[in-house]
N, C-alpha and C positions, 0 to 999 in steps of 0.2 A: 587461296594463299598467294601472296605476292612473290615469294621466293620459289625457285624450282624445287619440285618434289618428285622423287622417282624411286621405284623399287630396286634394291640392290641384290637381295638374296631372299629365298624362301625355302623352307624345308622343315625337318624334325630336329628338335634340340635335345629331347630326352624321350626314351621309350623304355617302358618296363613290361616284362613278359614272363609268364610262367611256362615252363617246359616240363613235360611228363616223360622222363627218360628212365629206361630200365636196362640192365646189363644184357648184352647179346652173347652169343657163343664166343669164347675166347676174349672176354672182357678184360681190359688191362687197368681198369679204374680201381685203385687200391685204397679203400677207406682206412685200412689198418696202418698203411704207410703215412697217410695224412694225420691220423691220430697220434702216431709217434712223433711226427714233425711238430705238431702243436704242443705235445707234452715236453719235448726238448726245449722249445721256446719258453714254456712256462717255468721249467726248472732253471733255465739260465736267466730268468727274470728280464728277458729282452722284450721290449715293446715294438721292436722293429720287425716287420714281416720278412719272411724268408723266401728267396727265389726258388721256384720249383719248375720242373718240366713235366707237363702232362700232355701226352700225345703230341700233336703238332703245334702246341702253343706253350709259351712261358707265362707264368703268373707269379705274383707275390701272394704268398699264403699268410693270412692273418693268424695271430696266435689266440684269437678269441672267436666266438660265434657272433651272431647278429641279434639285434633287438627283436626281430620278427620270429625268432625261434629256430633258426638254422644253425647247426653246429660248425659249419665251415664257410669261410669267405675267401675267395681268390679274385684277384684283380689284375688287369693289364690295361694297355692304352685303349682297348676297345670295349672291354666288358668288366662289370662288377657282378660276380656270380655267387649267390648264396645257395647252399645246397646241403642235403643231408640224406643218408641212406634210407631213413624211415620217415622223411617228411613227405607231405602231399600238398602241393606238387613237389617233386623232388628237386627241381632247380628253379630259381627265380633270378632273372637276369635284368640288369640295367645296362642299356647301351649308352656309352659315353658320347658326350657332345662332339668332341673332336673327330671321333671315328664316324659318327653319323654324317657330319658335314663333308667328310672326305671319301666315304665309302657307300653311303646310302643305307636306308633301313633294310631293304631287301638284301643288299650285299652283306651286311652284318649278320642278318638272320642266316643266310647261307653259310657264312663263315663259322657261326656258332654250331650249326648242325654238322659241318665238316669236322670241327673239333670233337664233337660228341662221338662221331663215327670213328675218329682216330683213336679214341680210348675204349671203344667197344660198347658205347651206349647208343640205344636207339629209341626213337619216340614210339610210345604205344597209344598215344592219342594226340590230336593237334594241339599246338601251342595256344595260349590264351593271353591276349594283350590286356593289360590292366591300366596303363597310362600312356598317353601320347601327347607331346607338346608340339603344337603347330605354330610356326613362327614366320613372320614377314618383316624383313629389315628394310626400312626406308631412310633415304637421305632427306631430313627435315630441318633445314636451316632455321626456320621460325616455327614456334609453337603458338598458334593463334586460337587455342581452345583450352578449356578447363574441364573439371569433372561434371559441370552442369551441361556440357554439350552432349553428353552421352544419354541416349534414350535406350533403356535396357530393362530386361526382365530380372536382372540381379537385384536382390534386396539390399546388398551392402556395397558401398564404394568409398574410396578415400584416395587422397593424393599425398605424396611425400615431396617435400621441398628441401633444398639445401642452399643456405645463404639467400633465401628469398626466391630461388629459382626452382621451378617444378622439375622433378626428376622422374617421378613414377605416378601413373594412374593405375589403381588396382580395383577391380570389380569382381565380386563373387568370392566363393571359398568352397572347400570340400570337393564335391564331384566335378565341378566346373569352375574355372577361374580365367580371368582375362587381365593381362598386364600390358600397358603401353608405357614403355620406359626408355630413358636415354641409355642405350646399350654401351656407348663409349664411357660414360661415367661409371657404369657398373663394372666394366672391365678394369678401369683404373683403380676403383675403390675396393673391389672384392675378388672377382673371378680371375683376373690377370690373363684372360684369353686373348692375348694380343694377336694371335694368328688370324683373328677375324679381320684385322686391318688389311691383310693381303687379299682375303676373299672379297672384301668390299671395294678395295682400291682407295680407301680413305680412312681417317682415324678420328673424325669428329662429326657431330651433328647426325649421328645415326640413331634412329629410334626403332625399337622393336615392338611389334604387335604380336603378342604371344597368348594363344589359347591353350590352357592345360585341361585336357579331357580325361577323366578317369572312367572306370569300367561302366558305370551307369550310362554315361553319355555315348560311349563307344558302342554299347549294345543297342542303343536307340535306333541305329541304322544298320545293325548287324555286323559291326566290326569286332571280330574275335581273333582272327589269324592275320598274318602279314599279307596274304592274298586278299583278304577282305579289306585291309587297310588300303591297298593299292586301288581296289575297285570302288571303294565307298567313301574315301576320305572327303572327296568333293561334295558328296551328299550331306555329310555332317557339317562341313564348313559353310555350305550354302545356308543351312538352317541358322547357324551361329551369326554370320555376318549380315544376313538379310532380315531375319525374323527376331532373333534373340536380342541383339545389341547393335546399335548404329551410332555413328558420330554425326552430329548435326551442326548447322549454323544457326545460332540463336536469332529469333525474330520476336515481334510483339505478340504473335499468335499464342494464345493460352494453351492450345493443343500442341504439345512438343513433338508429337509424331508427325505433324505437318511441317515441321521445320525442314528446310532443304538439306540434303545430304552434304556433308563436308567433302571436298575434293579428295582427301585422303581415303575416305571410306568408299567413295565412288570407284577409285582405282582398285581398292582391295576387293570390292564386290566383282569388278570386272575380271581380276586375276583368278578369283575363286570360281567364277562362272566357266572358266576355261579348263578347270581341273576335271580329271576323270571321275565318273560317278555312274551309278546305275539308275538314277532317278528315284531312289528310295526316299520316302518321306519319313516313314517310321516302320521298323520291322517288328512284327508281333513276336514277342518272346513268351511262348506258351508256358514253359516251366515256371517262369517268374510270375506270370499271371495266375497260374494255378496255386502257387505258393501264397500269393497275396490273398486269393479267395479263401484258401484254407485257413489262413490266419484270421481273416474277418469272421469266418464261421466259428472258429475256435473261441474267439473273444465273446461272440454272442452266446455260444453254448456255456461258457464259463459263467456268464451272467445268469442264464437260466438255471444252472446248477445251484447257484446261491438261492434262487427262489424255491427250488425243490427242497433244499436243505431247510429253508425257513418254514415251508409248508409242513414237512414231516416233524420238525421240532415243535411247531404249534400243535399239531395233531397229537403228538405223544407227550406234550407238556414237559419237554426236556430242554436242557441247554442246547445250543446250536450244534447240530451233528456235523461230522467231518465230510470232506469231499469223497472219501472212499465209501462212506455210508450212503451219501446221496447218489453215487454211481450205482450202488447195489439196488436202491429203490427204483432208480430210473430203468435199470435192466429188467426188473420185474414188469414195469409198465410197458416197456418196449415189446416184451414177449407176448403181452396180451393183445397188442394191436398188429404185430408182425404178420404179414400175409406172404408166404413163400411163393405163391403163384404169381403175384404181381411185382415182387421185389426186383427180379432180374430185368423184366420189361421196363420198369420205371427207371432203374439205374442206367440201362442202355440208352433210354430216351434222353436222360439228362446228360450223358456223355456226348451224344450227338449234338445237343444244344450248345454245350460248351465248345466243342470243336468248331461249330458254326459261328461262335462269337457271342452267344446269348449269355 
C-alpha cells in the first residue's frame, strides 16, 4: 500500500456467555417482585422498561421476555441479561460493546459475578462462552483490494458498496464469520458509536477486521470460560489468520495460495503472533466425539432395522412390520448370540480403544 497503514485498536466487541447461578443462603433475588413489576407494566400498557435496583447494580427491566425463551430481560450500560428461575442455563449474558472497550472482558466478567454475589446468587458450575467477536481496527486511507484478494476456507463471500464505493467485505456465516468493513461509515449510518473516535484519535478511514466465533470454533481450542479465553484466544486467532483466511496481492500465478500476503495481513499476523496462547492446535472434545459416534451408529442401526423389518415381513408374508415389532425380533436374535462371559471384556476393550483415539 502506498498510504500509511497502522493498527489503532484491538479487542473484543461482543461477548455472549451462559452462567449457571443458584440461590445461596440469604438470597435477595426476588422473582415474585420482578413478576409483579412486569405485570404492572403490562396492565399499564407501557412499552417503556422500568428502572429497578438489584443488588449493587441498576437495570432497566423489560416488560416482556426474550425470543430465546427467558421470561426476564434486564439491561444496563454493561450487560443485557436474560434469565429465568427454571431456565437452564439460568442466566444468559451479552456484554455490551462500550463496556468491553472501557473495562475489558475479564473486568466485566468479574463485575457480573460481583453483582450475582450482591443478590445472593452463586455459580454451581463454570460459565460457558458461546460467542466472542475479535476485532482489529486499522487506519486504512486507501483500499487496494477486493473480494478476490481473499484466499479463504469460507464457502460464501460478498461485498457491499455505496455510491460505487466498497464499504464491507463479508465472508462466512453461522459458526464463524469474518467482516472487513469501514467502521466510520457504519457508525454514521447505524450504530452511532461516536465514542470510538476518541479511542482511535480520528474519525475517518478506519476499517475493522472482525472475526465472529461461536461455540463450535471456540471449543476447537478449548475456549469455554473467561480464563480459557485469556489463555487460548491467540491459539484460535493464529488458526484463523494464518491457515483459514488470508488477504493476498493478486499475481498471474494460477495458484492463489502462492500470491504474496498483503501488508495489512502481514501486520495482522504479526499482531496475533504476539498474543497469549498455549500452543493448542485443536483440543479433543471427547463428549462431542462420542455423541457424533453414537449418532453415526444410530443411523446405521436404523437402516439395519428396516432390513430386519423387511426380512420378517417377507418371511411372514405380511405388510411391513413396525419398528417396535422389528425391535422385538432383534431382541430374540441378540439373546441367542449373547455371551455374558465375553461381553464385559469386549466392552472394556472397546472403551480403552475409544479413549486412545481409535
